[in-house]
C-alpha positions, 0 to 999 in steps of 0.5 A: 107690172114689168116696169113697176118691178124694174123700178123697185129693183132700181130703188133697191140698187140705189139704196145699196149704193147709198148704204155703201157710201154711207158706210164710208162717210155717214154724214153725206147720207144722213146730213139731216139727222142729229146723229150721223153714224154707221149704225144709223146708216144701217138702220135707214138704208139697210131697211130700205134695201131689205124692203125693196128687194123683198118687194121685188122678189114678191112681185116675181110671183105675181104674173 
């Protein structure tokens, strides 16, 4: 269970880095979308960030 929790944490770190890069240049992180703006970056990578950190936090209660 430790490695799953660590993987979720790394995915959270990755999504936070992608969020920061996307705020600087939205096209680099949303190249497949028709519309590349900062709002869309927040919607995609901000949601992933919240989901991964909440799963990481939730897995901390399971022993």
